[in-house]
C-alpha positions as semicolon CSV with decimal commas, in nm:
position;residue;x (nm);y (nm);z (nm)
1;X;7,056;3,505;5,519
2;X;6,809;3,713;5,725
3;X;6,922;4,077;5,759
4;X;6,736;4,238;6,107
5;X;6,749;4,614;6,174
6;X;6,802;4,515;6,525
7;X;7,162;4,484;6,691
8;X;7,299;4,207;6,779
9;X;7,431;4,341;7,175
10;X;7,243;4,542;7,329
11;X;7,286;4,898;7,217
12;X;7,351;5,192;7,427
13;X;6,983;5,410;7,350
14;X;6,847;5,033;7,619
15;X;7,155;4,961;7,788
16;X;7,216;5,050;8,096
17;X;7,486;5,097;8,365
18;X;7,500;4,925;8,622
19;X;7,593;5,199;8,935
20;X;7,853;4,882;9,078
21;X;7,969;4,945;8,722
22;X;7,990;5,318;8,749
23;X;8,159;5,335;9,061
24;X;8,455;5,122;8,968
25;X;8,550;5,298;8,684
26;X;8,474;5,660;8,877
27;X;8,711;5,449;9,164
28;X;9,003;5,406;8,853
29;X;8,979;5,726;8,744
30;X;9,039;5,906;9,123
31;X;9,274;5,708;9,157
32;X;9,565;5,787;8,867
33;X;9,398;6,173;8,926
34;X;9,543;6,123;9,289
35;X;9,850;5,960;9,166
36;X;9,911;6,226;8,921
37;X;9,776;6,520;9,188
38;X;9,987;6,407;9,428
39;X;10,336;6,338;9,136
40;X;10,281;6,753;9,100
41;X;10,180;6,828;9,443
42;X;10,589;6,651;9,549
43;X;10,704;6,846;9,248
44;X;10,555;7,188;9,301
45;X;10,617;7,123;9,692
46;X;11,006;7,016;9,675
47;X;11,052;7,354;9,467
48;X;10,889;7,563;9,684
49;X;11,127;7,431;9,903
50;X;11,378;7,507;9,718
51;X;11,305;7,836;9,645
52;X;11,266;7,952;9,981
53;X;11,578;7,838;10,136
54;X;11,770;8,051;9,776
55;X;11,590;8,340;9,908
56;X;11,696;8,304;10,261
57;X;12,057;8,249;10,147
58;X;12,000;8,597;9,904
59;X;11,913;8,770;10,188
60;X;12,168;8,612;10,388
61;X;12,428;8,717;10,149
62;X;12,293;9,048;10,048
63;X;12,291;9,115;10,461
64;X;12,641;9,104;10,500
65;X;12,681;9,337;10,172
66;X;12,488;9,595;10,351
67;X;12,749;9,528;10,662
68;X;13,025;9,606;10,439
69;X;12,807;9,923;10,341
70;X;12,749;10,026;10,621
71;X;13,106;10,098;10,708
72;X;13,189;10,258;10,411
73;X;13,293;10,028;10,181
74;X;13,172;9,922;9,864
75;X;13,022;10,184;9,718
76;X;13,253;10,169;9,443
77;X;12,992;10,106;9,038
78;X;13,256;9,874;8,990
79;X;13,240;9,756;9,340
80;X;12,941;9,727;9,421
81;X;12,836;9,563;9,074
82;X;13,053;9,329;9,149
83;X;12,905;9,284;9,476
84;X;12,563;9,159;9,390
85;X;12,704;8,963;9,144
86;X;12,880;8,754;9,448
87;X;12,538;8,806;9,619
88;X;12,387;8,604;9,318
89;X;12,653;8,350;9,299
90;X;12,693;8,264;9,648
91;X;12,281;8,177;9,678
92;X;12,355;7,962;9,389
93;X;12,579;7,797;9,537
94;X;12,473;7,754;9,870
95;X;12,145;7,634;9,745
96;X;12,283;7,340;9,584
97;X;12,475;7,218;9,847
98;X;12,179;7,315;10,051
99;X;12,030;7,054;9,887
100;X;12,294;6,844;9,754
101;X;12,336;6,756;10,096
102;X;11,996;6,719;10,203
103;X;11,948;6,529;9,982
């Protein structure tokens, strides 16, 4: 049996990748990256719109709270704290209902 010091198949040091194989591998890698990026974009985009609708409903509820204050009611500490909690709960519930109905 003969032991030669050379590799049995082309070694990386002497084998050159053809440009077509390089582009094929890059095409597959960028396709995977685009798919992952699109999924993340869709999820983050939806999250952005959910946050925007929450901001809208919070602003609406707090505007109603200020209207009550404009007539001189609701300034007691206990009432002010309760109305602040109401604003937050109102915004969360309406945001949830808005997105539940839209789906």
